[in-house]
N, CA, C and O of each residue as an XYZ file, in Angstrom:
928
protein
N      23.889      4.263    -23.403
C      23.419      5.585    -22.349
C      23.111      4.968    -21.103
O      22.421      3.953    -21.014
N      23.747      5.728    -19.897
C      23.387      5.099    -18.641
C      21.790      5.209    -18.455
O      21.093      6.152    -18.832
N      21.285      3.839    -17.675
C      20.078      4.024    -17.392
C      19.490      4.664    -16.399
O      18.347      4.390    -16.031
N      20.380      5.779    -15.754
C      19.838      6.576    -14.704
C      19.202      8.050    -15.117
O      19.876      8.529    -16.029
N      18.277      8.780    -14.783
C      17.854      9.796    -15.417
C      17.341     10.491    -14.147
O      17.102     10.081    -13.012
N      17.257     11.710    -14.755
C      16.542     12.915    -13.474
C      15.067     13.105    -13.996
O      14.636     13.088    -15.149
N      14.503     13.270    -12.937
C      13.332     13.690    -13.301
C      12.583     14.752    -12.122
O      12.975     14.528    -10.976
N      11.725     15.691    -12.237
C      11.368     16.709    -11.356
C       9.882     17.004    -11.516
O       9.231     16.925    -12.559
N       9.411     17.394    -10.173
C       7.881     17.857    -10.314
C       7.987     18.979    -11.319
O       8.984     19.698    -11.398
N       6.897     19.101    -12.096
C       6.575     19.972    -13.190
C       6.831     21.708    -12.832
O       7.241     22.614    -13.557
N       6.422     21.699    -11.495
C       6.212     22.905    -10.770
C       7.675     23.637    -10.330
O       7.936     24.838    -10.382
N       8.486     22.601     -9.909
C       9.545     23.229     -9.223
C      10.265     24.274    -10.274
O       9.924     24.346    -11.455
N      11.400     25.146     -9.634
C      11.969     26.045    -10.302
C      13.221     25.593    -10.436
O      13.644     24.691     -9.714
N      14.152     26.324    -11.628
C      15.457     25.751    -11.982
C      16.185     25.607    -10.804
O      16.815     24.551    -10.753
N      16.308     26.458     -9.690
C      17.359     26.295     -8.480
C      16.676     25.145     -8.064
O      17.393     24.147     -8.138
N      15.608     24.945     -7.677
C      15.123     23.660     -6.894
C      15.564     22.512     -7.531
O      15.998     21.560     -6.882
N      15.483     22.509     -8.966
C      15.794     21.188     -9.954
C      17.311     20.981     -9.558
O      17.881     19.918     -9.313
N      17.849     22.335     -9.557
C      19.746     21.849     -9.437
C      20.142     21.575     -7.839
O      21.305     21.320     -7.528
N      19.132     21.645     -6.915
C      19.348     21.467     -5.669
C      18.946     19.781     -5.324
O      19.791     19.015     -4.861
N      17.657     19.395     -5.600
C      17.250     18.297     -5.418
C      17.559     17.013     -6.434
O      17.627     15.847     -6.047
N      17.738     17.471     -7.852
C      18.119     16.566     -8.717
C      17.899     15.207     -8.623
O      18.816     14.418     -8.850
N      16.449     14.726     -8.220
C      16.043     13.307     -8.181
C      16.533     12.495     -9.039
O      16.458     12.953    -10.179
N      17.149     11.166     -8.954
C      17.740     10.282     -9.883
C      17.058      9.096     -9.863
O      16.986      8.683     -8.706
N      16.564      8.421    -10.602
C      15.893      7.149    -10.871
C      16.329      6.151    -11.881
O      16.365      6.390    -13.088
N      16.682      4.940    -11.293
C      17.394      4.031    -12.029
C      15.833      3.341    -12.943
O      14.740      3.250    -12.384
N      16.064      2.974    -14.244
C      15.205      2.633    -15.171
C      15.002      1.237    -14.604
O      13.958      0.844    -14.084
N      16.181      0.490    -14.770
C      16.111     -0.905    -14.142
C      15.585     -0.945    -12.718
O      14.567     -1.626    -12.592
N      15.971     -0.466    -11.806
C      15.234     -0.497    -10.334
C      13.600     -0.177    -10.507
O      12.741     -0.793     -9.875
N      13.334      0.810    -11.398
C      11.822      1.360    -11.359
C      11.147     -0.031    -11.816
O      10.383     -0.737    -11.158
N      11.650     -0.239    -13.159
C      11.339     -1.576    -13.662
C      10.898     -2.899    -12.588
O       9.790     -3.434    -12.550
N      11.854     -3.177    -11.917
C      12.016     -4.201    -10.831
C      10.975     -3.788     -9.624
O      10.414     -4.733     -9.071
N      10.737     -2.756     -9.268
C       9.824     -2.238     -8.185
C       8.606     -2.495     -8.546
O       7.818     -3.084     -7.807
N       8.259     -2.000     -9.952
C       6.713     -1.889    -10.469
C       6.648     -3.419    -10.570
O       5.699     -3.886     -9.939
N       7.313     -4.196    -11.117
C       6.834     -5.392    -11.086
C       6.759     -6.349     -9.921
O       6.268     -7.458    -10.128
N       7.264     -5.984     -8.534
C       7.139     -6.606     -7.540
C       5.470     -5.850     -7.216
O       4.418     -6.487     -7.266
N       5.580     -4.490     -6.917
C       4.316     -3.978     -6.668
C       3.047     -4.556     -7.196
O       2.152     -4.945     -6.446
N       2.968     -4.616     -8.700
C       1.942     -5.407     -9.205
C       1.713     -6.606     -8.994
O       0.567     -7.049     -9.067
N       2.882     -7.448     -8.657
C       2.688     -8.817     -8.026
C       2.181     -8.966     -6.918
O       1.261     -9.778     -6.817
N       2.648     -8.195     -5.707
C       2.105     -8.050     -4.242
C       0.757     -7.366     -4.011
O       0.096     -7.405     -2.973
N       0.441     -6.691     -5.223
C      -0.884     -6.308     -5.250
C      -1.822     -7.062     -5.688
O      -2.966     -6.759     -5.350
N      -1.639     -8.133     -6.471
C      -2.389     -9.214     -7.046
C      -2.557    -10.084     -5.839
O      -3.666    -10.459     -5.458
N      -1.584    -10.357     -5.325
C      -1.089    -11.374     -4.285
C      -1.967    -11.265     -2.957
O      -2.638    -12.126     -2.387
N      -1.727     -9.829     -2.630
C      -2.580     -9.495     -1.701
C      -3.851     -9.513     -1.802
O      -4.422     -9.760     -0.740
N      -4.552     -9.330     -2.757
C      -6.038     -9.035     -3.110
C      -6.525    -10.566     -2.780
O      -7.402    -10.781     -1.942
N      -5.858    -11.641     -3.538
C      -6.274    -12.753     -3.296
C      -5.930    -13.625     -1.928
O      -6.634    -14.494     -1.415
N      -4.900    -13.233     -1.578
C      -4.285    -14.205     -0.402
C      -4.697    -13.291      0.935
O      -4.466    -13.689      2.076
N      -5.287    -12.113      0.663
C      -5.897    -11.508      1.747
C      -7.246    -11.775      2.219
O      -7.719    -11.491      3.319
N      -7.841    -12.403      1.163
C      -9.475    -13.016      1.557
C      -9.405    -14.148      2.263
O     -10.342    -14.453      3.001
N      -8.091    -15.086      2.130
C      -7.960    -16.182      2.857
C      -7.672    -15.911      4.390
O      -8.065    -16.634      5.305
N      -6.976    -14.834      4.516
C      -6.633    -14.159      5.671
C      -8.128    -13.673      6.489
O      -8.413    -13.819      7.677
N      -8.794    -13.163      5.578
C     -10.107    -12.604      6.379
C     -11.150    -13.962      6.689
O     -12.030    -13.912      7.548
N     -10.914    -15.039      5.928
C     -11.941    -16.228      6.132
C     -11.177    -16.761      7.109
O     -11.975    -17.223      7.925
N      -9.763    -17.007      7.582
C      -9.081    -17.810      8.545
C      -9.537    -16.981      9.767
O     -10.036    -17.565     10.729
N      -9.383    -15.641      9.762
C     -10.246    -14.741     10.833
C     -11.402    -15.052     11.243
O     -11.656    -14.878     12.435
N     -12.354    -15.570     10.391
C     -13.803    -15.826     10.761
C     -13.560    -17.143     11.347
O     -14.269    -17.360     12.330
N     -12.876    -17.943     11.071
C     -12.870    -19.169     11.443
C     -12.099    -19.434     12.886
O     -12.062    -20.508     13.487
N     -11.478    -18.152     13.297
C     -10.711    -18.179     14.453
C     -11.912    -17.121     15.422
O     -12.118    -17.324     16.619
N     -12.385    -16.356     14.872
C     -13.369    -15.611     15.607
C     -14.656    -15.364     14.788
O     -14.965    -14.506     13.961
N     -15.465    -16.719     15.464
C     -16.745    -16.927     14.725
C     -17.696    -15.600     15.184
O     -18.720    -15.522     14.506
N     -17.565    -14.672     16.085
C     -18.414    -13.726     16.352
C     -18.388    -12.757     15.440
O     -19.308    -11.939     15.417
N     -17.337    -12.683     14.539
C     -17.107    -11.833     13.214
C     -18.494    -12.352     12.436
O     -18.736    -11.539     11.543
N     -19.373    -13.297     12.460
C     -19.921    -13.657     11.790
C     -21.514    -12.850     12.167
O     -22.443    -13.066     11.389
N     -21.698    -12.105     13.157
C     -22.583    -11.503     14.095
C     -22.781    -10.116     12.905
O     -23.749     -9.376     13.084
N     -22.011     -9.890     11.953
C     -22.086     -8.834     11.048
C     -22.920     -9.610      9.854
O     -22.615    -10.731      9.448
N     -23.894     -8.916      9.419
C     -24.754     -9.543      8.325
C     -23.793     -9.417      7.090
O     -23.921    -10.371      6.323
N     -22.942     -8.564      6.733
C     -22.506     -8.399      5.779
C     -21.417     -9.859      5.612
O     -21.392    -10.709      4.722
N     -20.684     -9.734      6.704
C     -19.628    -11.310      6.948
C     -20.490    -12.282      6.496
O     -20.268    -12.951      5.486
N     -21.520    -12.401      7.236
C     -22.503    -13.610      7.289
C     -22.691    -13.985      5.884
O     -22.802    -15.176      5.594
N     -22.741    -12.970      4.889
C     -23.527    -13.357      3.719
C     -22.293    -13.937      2.832
O     -22.585    -14.760      1.965
N     -21.181    -13.628      2.965
C     -20.154    -14.033      2.081
C     -19.462    -15.258      2.766
O     -19.320    -16.393      2.311
N     -19.037    -14.713      4.057
C     -17.894    -15.671      4.413
C     -18.026    -17.131      4.481
O     -17.041    -17.798      4.165
N     -19.529    -17.955      4.994
C     -19.762    -19.045      5.050
C     -19.556    -19.824      3.593
O     -18.955    -20.887      3.439
N     -20.063    -19.202      2.790
C     -20.056    -19.824      1.406
C     -18.485    -20.052      0.836
O     -17.987    -20.984      0.203
N     -17.998    -18.943      1.279
C     -16.361    -19.058      0.597
C     -15.592    -20.116      1.417
O     -14.959    -20.969      0.795
N     -15.599    -20.124      2.664
C     -15.115    -21.216      3.762
C     -15.582    -22.319      3.463
O     -15.072    -23.287      4.027
N     -16.415    -22.501      2.733
C     -17.026    -24.190      2.364
C     -16.073    -24.437      1.169
O     -15.290    -25.386      1.193
N     -16.141    -23.591      0.135
C     -15.390    -23.748     -1.073
C     -13.888    -23.772     -0.821
O     -13.335    -24.518     -1.629
N     -13.163    -23.276     -0.079
C     -12.195    -22.980      0.170
C     -11.386    -23.705      1.582
O     -10.347    -23.370      2.152
N     -12.310    -24.781      1.840
C     -12.048    -25.592      3.237
C     -10.825    -26.121      3.477
O     -10.269    -26.078      4.575
N     -10.309    -26.704      2.335
C      -8.491    -27.303      2.404
C      -7.731    -26.262      2.905
O      -6.941    -26.482      3.823
N      -7.894    -24.860      2.300
C      -6.964    -24.101      2.523
C      -7.038    -23.640      4.004
O      -6.126    -22.972      4.491
N      -8.179    -24.019      4.743
C      -8.528    -23.279      6.177
C      -8.547    -24.237      7.066
O      -8.478    -23.852      8.233
N      -8.644    -25.759      6.825
C      -8.564    -26.788      7.781
C      -7.263    -27.524      8.063
O      -7.188    -28.556      8.730
N      -5.932    -26.695      7.310
C      -5.191    -27.659      7.698
C      -4.329    -27.427      9.350
O      -3.300    -28.075      9.544
N      -4.718    -26.726     10.155
C      -4.075    -26.744     11.326
C      -5.247    -25.778     12.133
O      -6.211    -25.251     11.578
N      -4.924    -25.695     13.513
C      -5.642    -25.022     14.601
C      -5.918    -23.631     13.827
O      -5.064    -23.026     13.179
N      -7.422    -23.182     14.030
C      -7.770    -21.830     13.337
C      -7.112    -20.832     13.754
O      -7.069    -19.896     12.954
N      -6.505    -20.671     14.862
C      -5.747    -19.439     15.561
C      -4.313    -19.596     14.382
O      -4.025    -18.733     13.553
N      -3.772    -20.547     14.527
C      -2.275    -21.078     13.937
C      -2.619    -20.508     12.386
O      -1.784    -19.769     11.864
N      -3.730    -20.821     11.724
C      -3.951    -20.680     10.239
C      -4.173    -19.185     10.216
O      -3.713    -18.598      9.237
N      -4.795    -18.480     11.123
C      -4.988    -17.030     10.867
C      -3.675    -16.130     11.342
O      -3.491    -15.010     10.866
N      -2.901    -16.636     12.190
C      -1.771    -15.823     12.068
C      -0.752    -16.332     10.947
O       0.135    -15.564     10.575
N      -0.842    -17.386     10.498
C      -0.013    -17.855      9.077
C      -0.293    -17.096      8.267
O       0.660    -16.460      7.817
N      -1.839    -16.749      7.625
C      -1.902    -16.060      6.547
C      -1.807    -14.559      6.858
O      -2.073    -13.767      5.953
N      -1.408    -14.059      8.204
C      -1.496    -12.861      8.761
C      -0.434    -12.543      8.219
O      -0.427    -11.366      7.859
N       0.908    -13.374      7.908
C       2.366    -12.968      7.608
C       2.514    -12.364      6.327
O       3.458    -11.645      5.998
N       1.323    -12.758      5.459
C       1.349    -12.024      4.028
C       1.365    -10.796      3.841
O       1.784    -10.251      2.820
N       0.802    -10.122      5.037
C       0.767     -8.381      4.667
C       2.005     -7.731      5.088
O       1.995     -6.501      5.122
N       3.183     -8.421      5.448
C       4.470     -7.495      5.513
C       4.928     -7.449      4.182
O       5.134     -6.339      3.692
N       5.156     -8.638      3.397
C       5.640     -8.198      1.773
C       4.924     -7.411      1.133
O       5.466     -6.698      0.288
N       3.689     -7.334      1.330
C       2.584     -6.483      0.556
C       2.730     -5.199      1.199
O       2.507     -4.349      0.337
N       2.997     -4.660      2.296
C       3.344     -3.444      2.822
C       4.842     -3.017      2.422
O       5.160     -1.870      2.106
N       5.609     -3.988      2.478
C       7.222     -3.623      1.830
C       7.172     -3.133      0.527
O       7.922     -2.219      0.184
N       6.216     -3.738     -0.380
C       6.435     -3.487     -1.821
C       5.616     -2.355     -2.023
O       5.851     -1.791     -3.091
N       4.452     -1.688     -1.120
C       4.016     -0.819     -1.787
C       4.638      0.336     -1.136
O       4.457      1.349     -1.811
N       5.481      0.599      0.216
C       6.262      1.374      0.435
C       7.096      1.606     -0.535
O       7.116      2.724     -1.049
N       7.971      0.558     -0.985
C       9.098      0.589     -1.922
C       8.605      1.422     -3.454
O       9.344      2.138     -4.129
N       6.966      1.043     -3.788
C       6.753      1.771     -4.904
C       6.583      3.376     -4.571
O       7.015      4.216     -5.360
N       5.993      3.699     -3.476
C       5.775      4.672     -3.107
C       6.950      5.646     -2.988
O       6.845      6.814     -3.362
N       8.068      5.142     -2.460
C       9.391      5.850     -2.377
C       9.727      6.339     -3.895
O       9.996      7.480     -4.270
N       9.620      4.979     -4.756
C      10.330      5.327     -5.781
C       9.462      6.680     -6.633
O      10.114      7.484     -7.299
N       7.992      6.789     -6.510
C       7.361      7.876     -7.132
C       7.979      9.215     -6.473
O       8.230     10.209     -7.155
N       8.195      9.146     -5.106
C       8.371     10.249     -4.632
C       9.976     10.668     -5.005
O      10.267     11.826     -5.305
N      10.796      9.774     -4.959
C      11.935     10.306     -5.748
C      12.135     10.525     -7.258
O      13.163     11.005     -7.734
N      10.944     10.090     -8.047
C      10.942     10.373     -9.323
C      10.463     11.837     -9.454
O      10.895     12.638    -10.283
N       9.591     12.057     -8.599
C       8.881     13.614     -8.550
C       9.561     14.426     -8.024
O       9.338     15.554     -8.464
N      10.637     14.363     -6.933
C      11.385     15.152     -6.464
C      10.792     16.518     -5.952
O      11.290     17.576     -6.337
N       9.540     16.486     -4.928
C       8.934     17.338     -4.585
C       9.581     18.419     -3.916
O      10.774     18.189     -3.716
N       9.231     19.373     -3.564
C       9.678     20.707     -2.793
C       8.736     21.268     -1.768
O       7.592     20.816     -1.716
N       9.062     22.066     -1.078
C       8.254     22.946     -0.294
C       7.061     22.075      0.589
O       7.302     20.922      0.947
N       5.995     22.617      0.846
C       4.843     21.932      1.585
C       4.537     20.781      0.842
O       4.366     19.829      1.604
N       4.402     20.494     -0.320
C       4.261     19.188     -1.065
C       5.333     18.149     -0.515
O       4.888     17.014     -0.343
N       6.624     18.349     -0.223
C       7.402     17.402      0.088
C       7.274     17.077      1.492
O       7.619     15.966      1.895
N       6.847     17.880      2.200
C       6.359     17.924      3.861
C       5.335     16.797      3.736
O       5.584     15.728      4.294
N       4.126     16.964      3.001
C       3.052     16.030      2.841
C       3.317     14.595      2.743
O       3.020     13.705      3.540
N       4.111     14.510      1.294
C       4.852     13.239      1.109
C       5.528     12.641      2.402
O       5.118     11.523      2.712
N       6.433     13.166      3.154
C       6.934     12.704      3.792
C       6.208     12.119      5.148
O       6.527     11.177      5.873
N       5.199     12.965      5.203
C       4.262     12.251      6.208
C       3.851     11.256      6.222
O       3.794     10.483      7.178
N       3.443     11.086      5.009
C       2.989      9.718      4.446
C       3.733      8.799      4.223
O       3.279      7.718      4.597
N       4.951      8.761      3.646
C       5.831      7.869      3.790
C       6.474      7.239      4.989
O       6.947      6.109      5.107
N       6.348      8.623      6.205
C       6.466      7.879      7.503
C       5.491      6.824      7.923
O       5.838      5.714      8.327
N       4.285      7.219      7.808
C       3.241      6.692      8.113
C       3.121      5.172      7.424
O       2.705      4.143      7.956
N       3.512      5.326      6.366
C       3.547      3.758      5.733
C       4.808      2.764      6.123
O       4.957      1.544      6.049
N       5.704      3.930      6.605
C       6.850      2.888      7.205
C       6.650      2.543      8.732
O       7.427      1.831      9.368
N       5.649      3.062      9.180
C       4.745      3.067     10.650
C       4.144      1.621     10.629
O       4.304      0.713     11.445
N       3.358      1.654      9.394
C       2.371      0.694      9.056
C       3.091     -0.915      8.690
O       2.595     -2.019      8.914
N       4.259     -0.623      8.132
C       5.222     -2.037      7.944
C       5.529     -2.207      9.088
O       5.365     -3.413      9.273
N       5.964     -1.644     10.220
C       6.836     -2.097     11.293
C       5.287     -2.620     11.982
O       5.311     -3.803     12.321
N       4.352     -2.111     12.155
C       3.272     -2.631     12.661
C       2.814     -4.225     12.188
O       2.477     -5.115     12.970
N       2.887     -4.318     10.881
C       2.886     -5.511     10.108
C       3.782     -6.607     10.786
O       3.469     -7.738     11.160
N       4.746     -6.083     10.826
C       5.956     -7.114     11.153
C       5.651     -7.472     12.915
O       5.814     -8.542     13.502
N       5.247     -6.386     13.359
C       5.132     -6.920     14.728
C       3.811     -7.649     15.093
O       3.777     -8.503     15.979
N       2.747     -7.283     14.387
C       1.536     -7.726     14.836
C       1.647     -9.332     14.246
O       1.065    -10.171     14.933
N       2.261     -9.751     13.183
C       2.260    -11.263     12.972
C       3.152    -12.055     13.046
O       3.002    -13.271     12.931
N       4.521    -11.311     13.307
C       5.660    -11.784     13.524
C       6.741    -11.756     14.939
O       7.885    -12.165     15.135
N       5.756    -11.079     15.741
C       6.350    -11.139     17.167
C       5.144    -11.600     18.061
O       4.049    -11.862     17.564
N       5.443    -11.699     19.620
C       4.205    -11.897     20.507
C       3.693    -10.796     20.976
O       2.956    -10.886     21.958
N       3.965     -9.493     20.384
C       3.268     -8.360     20.770
C       2.249     -7.936     19.995
O       2.395     -6.818     19.500
N       1.221     -8.548     19.745
C       0.263     -8.566     18.696
C      -0.486     -7.262     19.211
O      -0.578     -6.340     18.401
N      -0.978     -7.109     20.354
C      -1.780     -5.973     20.826
C      -1.333     -4.692     20.891
O      -2.187     -3.821     21.061
N      -0.212     -4.381     20.798
C       0.921     -3.361     21.207
C       0.826     -2.695     19.555
O       0.439     -1.566     19.255
N       1.254     -3.658     18.735
C       1.484     -3.448     17.156
C       0.512     -3.607     16.687
O       0.668     -3.674     15.467
N      -0.879     -3.758     17.080
C      -2.285     -3.392     16.243
C      -2.554     -2.149     16.580
O      -3.136     -1.460     15.742
N      -2.237     -1.626     17.741
C      -2.488      0.158     17.843
C      -1.599      1.003     17.419
O      -1.742      2.225     17.381
N      -0.318      0.167     16.967
C       0.366      1.000     15.910
C      -0.110      0.931     14.727
O      -0.078      1.885     13.949
N      -0.561     -0.095     14.477
C      -1.198     -0.144     12.852
C      -2.571      0.602     12.972
O      -2.882      1.224     11.957
N      -3.323      0.650     13.867
C      -4.437      1.681     13.581
C      -3.974      3.279     13.677
O      -4.705      4.040     13.044
N      -2.929      3.848     14.340
C      -2.215      5.049     14.367
C      -1.773      5.253     13.084
O      -1.869      6.393     12.630
N      -1.238      4.244     12.308
C      -0.640      4.559     11.026
C      -1.878      4.630      9.986
O      -1.793      5.554      9.177
N      -2.699      4.029      9.913
C      -3.833      3.998      9.173
C      -4.442      5.274      9.245
O      -4.924      5.789      8.236
N      -4.465      5.902     10.494
C      -5.299      7.221     10.727
C      -4.512      8.548      9.867
O      -4.947      9.452      9.153
N      -3.120      8.148     10.339
C      -2.249      9.443      9.786
C      -2.229      9.051      8.184
O      -1.925     10.038      7.514
N      -2.439      8.027      7.500
C      -2.324      7.659      6.214
C      -3.696      8.331      5.266
O      -3.698      8.917      4.184
N      -4.654      8.006      6.069
C      -6.033      8.420      5.675
C      -6.161     10.046      5.794
O      -6.175     10.694      4.747
N      -6.241     10.622      6.880
C      -6.197     11.910      7.027
C      -4.987     12.559      6.351
O      -5.318     13.671      5.939
N      -3.748     12.284      6.094
C      -2.515     12.880      5.629
C      -2.600     12.799      3.879
O      -2.145     13.545      3.012
N      -3.283     11.720      3.821
C      -3.509     11.564      2.070
C      -4.502     12.304      1.410
O      -4.703     12.223      0.198
N      -5.170     13.072      2.234
C      -6.205     13.784      1.841
C      -5.651     15.176      1.172
O      -5.797     15.458     -0.017
N      -5.023     15.955      2.097
C      -4.149     17.073      1.434
C      -3.153     16.756      0.361
O      -2.859     17.438     -0.621
N      -2.685     15.575      0.741
C      -1.590     15.296     -0.625
C      -1.998     14.840     -1.954
O      -1.423     15.047     -3.023
N      -3.192     14.118     -1.707
C      -3.797     13.745     -2.982
C      -4.463     15.146     -3.622
O      -4.501     15.339     -4.837
N      -4.938     16.019     -2.716
C      -5.597     17.344     -3.482
C      -4.406     18.356     -4.339
O      -4.585     18.955     -5.400
N      -2.992     18.303     -3.373
C      -1.973     18.766     -3.979
C      -1.532     18.208     -5.384
O      -1.443     18.856     -6.427
N      -1.286     16.924     -5.200
C      -1.316     16.110     -6.377
C      -1.651     16.635     -7.322
O      -0.896     17.212     -8.105
N      -3.322     16.491     -7.463
C      -4.257     16.686     -8.512
C      -3.953     18.071     -8.838
O      -3.780     18.179    -10.052
N      -3.824     19.170     -8.213
C      -3.578     20.312     -8.602
C      -2.451     20.754     -9.268
O      -2.457     21.681    -10.079
N      -1.399     20.052     -8.913
C      -0.070     20.177     -9.729
C       0.113     19.007    -10.765
O       1.225     18.649    -11.154
N      -0.834     18.554    -11.096
C      -0.611     17.955    -12.397
C       0.313     16.498    -12.285
O       1.125     16.130    -13.133
N       0.010     15.855    -11.159
C       0.930     14.643    -10.908
C      -0.119     13.416    -11.697
O      -1.312     13.160    -11.529
N       0.814     12.881    -12.515
C       0.389     11.581    -13.031
C       0.841     10.049    -12.723
O       2.007      9.748    -12.978
N       0.267      9.408    -12.371
C      -1.395      9.099    -12.816
C      -2.273      9.518    -11.781
O      -2.158      9.223    -10.592
N      -3.186     10.247    -12.315
C      -4.159     10.807    -11.277
C      -4.771      9.805    -10.461
O      -5.220     10.222     -9.393
N      -4.901      8.560    -10.709
C      -5.417      7.709     -9.937
C      -5.059      7.212     -8.831
O      -5.806      6.674     -8.014
N      -3.685      7.392     -8.729
C      -3.014      7.394     -7.187
C      -3.477      8.353     -6.224
O      -3.799      8.054     -5.074
N      -3.513      9.750     -6.809
C      -3.801     10.766     -6.159
C      -5.389     10.611     -5.414
O      -5.644     10.767     -4.220
N      -6.210     10.305     -6.366
C      -7.880     10.072     -5.986
C      -7.969      9.070     -4.723
O      -8.849      9.147     -3.866
N      -6.753      7.959     -4.737
C      -6.965      6.706     -3.929
C      -6.235      7.408     -2.740
O      -6.648      7.062     -1.634
N      -5.199      8.357     -2.759
C      -4.953      8.934     -1.511
C      -6.175      9.586     -0.701
O      -6.279      9.354      0.503
N      -7.183     10.475     -1.428
C      -7.777     11.312     -1.076
C      -9.117     10.273     -0.645
O      -9.985     10.737      0.094
N      -9.210      9.049     -1.081
C     -10.454      8.278     -0.758
C     -10.121      7.452      0.173
O     -11.072      6.896      0.723
N      -8.973      7.158      0.573
C      -8.346      5.995      1.700
C      -9.292      6.012      2.801
O      -9.659      4.903      3.190
N      -9.720      6.936      3.331
C     -10.524      6.825      4.639
C     -11.761      6.092      4.417
O     -12.037      5.038      4.991
N     -12.645      6.804      3.392
C     -14.068      5.997      3.160
C     -13.516      4.356      2.762
O     -14.085      3.386      3.262
N     -12.641      4.236      2.046
C     -12.184      2.895      1.816
C     -11.919      1.980      2.864
O     -12.195      0.781      2.826
N     -11.260      2.706      3.999
C     -10.999      1.878      5.034
C     -12.080      1.457      5.743
O     -12.094      0.306      6.179
N     -12.955      2.175      5.923
C     -14.289      2.047      6.598
C     -15.039      0.856      5.746
O     -15.408     -0.168      6.322
N     -15.218      1.033      4.498
C     -16.053      0.110      3.629
C     -15.278     -1.123      3.756
O     -15.947     -2.122      4.021
N     -14.240     -1.250      3.649
C     -13.474     -2.465      3.187
C     -13.066     -3.099      4.652
O     -12.274     -4.041      4.634
N     -13.436     -2.752      5.594
C     -12.829     -3.436      7.157
C     -14.502     -3.975      7.325
O     -14.618     -5.038      7.934
N     -15.510     -3.464      6.940
C     -16.912     -3.983      6.972
C     -17.076     -5.206      6.401
O     -17.928     -6.014      6.773
N     -16.268     -5.391      5.474
C     -16.534     -6.737      4.640
C     -15.346     -7.600      4.929
O     -15.694     -8.704      5.348
N     -14.159     -7.453      4.843
C     -12.988     -8.283      5.098
C     -11.903     -7.730      6.023
O     -12.101     -6.646      6.571
N     -10.886     -8.335      6.208
C     -10.003     -7.967      7.087
C      -9.214     -6.570      6.833
O      -8.988     -6.072      5.730
N      -8.796     -5.982      8.268
C      -8.454     -4.811      7.870
C      -7.082     -4.570      7.294
O      -6.663     -3.414      7.230
N      -6.380     -5.549      6.885
C      -5.367     -5.834      5.869
C      -5.407     -5.264      4.668
O      -4.535     -4.551      4.173
N      -6.686     -5.665      4.083
C      -7.182     -5.589      2.814
C      -7.345     -3.951      2.708
O      -7.342     -3.396      1.609
N      -7.474     -3.296      3.828
C      -7.859     -1.915      3.883
C      -6.459     -0.996      3.118
O      -6.542      0.205      2.860
N      -5.293     -1.787      2.858
C      -3.991     -1.246      2.105
C      -4.253     -1.679      0.669
O      -3.500     -1.241     -0.201
N      -5.245     -2.494      0.338
C      -5.027     -2.839     -1.170
C      -5.374     -1.586     -1.815
O      -4.442     -1.325     -2.576
N      -6.233     -0.715     -1.876
C      -6.485      0.573     -2.485
C      -5.180      1.200     -3.046
O      -4.876      1.393     -4.223
N      -4.403      1.501     -1.780
C      -3.390      2.342     -1.977
C      -2.022      0.995     -2.632
O      -1.066      1.471     -3.244
N      -2.048      0.235     -2.534
C      -1.247     -0.985     -3.065
C      -1.504     -0.912     -4.632
O      -0.545     -0.900     -5.404
N      -2.750     -0.866     -5.062
C      -2.593     -0.659     -6.278
C      -2.491      0.567     -6.859
O      -2.218      0.652     -8.056
N      -2.727      1.829     -5.971
C      -2.539      3.091     -6.458
C      -0.971      3.173     -6.766
O      -0.594      3.777     -7.770
N      -0.143      2.620     -5.981
C       1.399      2.977     -5.879
C       1.767      1.938     -6.888
O       2.625      2.386     -7.649
N       1.456      0.825     -7.138
C       1.775     -0.009     -8.346
C       1.426      0.883     -9.691
O       2.153      0.789    -10.680
N       0.708      1.427     -9.681
C       0.263      2.209    -11.006
C       1.239      3.434    -11.125
O       1.782      3.761    -12.180
N       1.376      3.984    -10.086
C       2.434      5.307    -10.023
C       3.803      4.576    -10.212
O       4.530      5.244    -10.948
N       4.363      3.462     -9.800
C       5.517      2.795    -10.030
C       5.729      2.176    -11.535
O       6.846      1.983    -12.013
N       4.350      1.858    -12.293
C       4.435      1.775    -13.634
C       4.788      2.705    -14.419
O       5.596      2.582    -15.340
N       4.033      3.990    -14.013
C       4.443      5.232    -14.930
C       5.633      5.711    -14.613
O       6.246      6.127    -15.597
N       6.371      5.839    -13.266
C       7.758      6.042    -13.358
C       8.667      5.211    -14.207
O       9.568      5.748    -14.852
N       8.442      3.775    -14.234
C       9.048      2.789    -15.104
C       9.132      3.173    -16.366
O      10.247      3.285    -16.877
N       8.068      3.422    -17.035
C       7.944      3.646    -18.346
C       8.686      5.068    -18.959
O       9.292      5.136    -20.029
N       8.481      6.120    -18.037
C       9.157      7.139    -18.133
C      10.627      7.048    -18.259
O      11.322      7.487    -19.175
N      11.031      6.342    -17.082
C      12.624      6.325    -17.089
C      13.303      5.229    -18.062
O      14.503      5.174    -18.331
N      12.261      4.345    -18.545
C      12.697      3.574    -19.723
C      12.671      4.499    -21.055
O      13.629      4.310    -21.805
N      12.128      5.057    -21.289
C      11.767      5.980    -22.404
C      12.925      7.144    -22.518
O      13.433      7.616    -23.535
N      13.191      7.473    -21.021
C      14.147      8.414    -21.137
C      15.753      7.809    -21.311
O      16.642      8.544    -21.740
N      15.959      6.657    -20.999
C      17.277      6.060    -21.016
C      17.196      5.715    -22.485
O      18.278      5.584    -23.057
N      16.257      5.573    -23.084
C      16.441      5.206    -24.544
C      16.441      6.293    -25.622
O      16.900      6.214    -26.762
N      15.865      7.266    -25.059
C      15.910      8.698    -25.970
C      17.412      9.247    -25.385
O      17.880     10.312    -25.789
């Protein structure tokens, strides 16, 4: 049997199903889920190296009591990973890790979108989020891979604002309409407080990690359903 399956949101009408007919490849869903899990773990660990390299390049960050409490001991323990070059070079080099992390969670969210096949207002909310994710990936590429750092940093801030604000109504709609896994929907709703909390402790790139884990969970759910449907 083909490993391509059709899945739709539970609330869609038969006419909407005939119109949308979202199709998800079981093998592709499994690949995207595996990449999403890997990048979530990688970003969680390597992202803190990026944060520490930022402190080394910008010592004024130690004026924050929270950063001053954890960063110096961690820098001492991980010094070989931070002292291999000029602090600014090390910082920009580790910053490059965020582009593949962002691409992975963009792919995972698109997979969940296609599997759900939303219609109406929910579809519009999804598209706002996916557009903001794409904008964030563009900002990550420009911030650490081009000379136009300041301009792309502002683009990234705008993307995070849309993600935080737009995730609230989307998460609420998903919860009300029975989206699974519910963890992803709750993380969408909580993105703004997570952003402010995480950026007080570590680098701004790490603020995307809750969503990275949330979409990895969602991609895993899609992959399992697709695999079960292809066998069935």
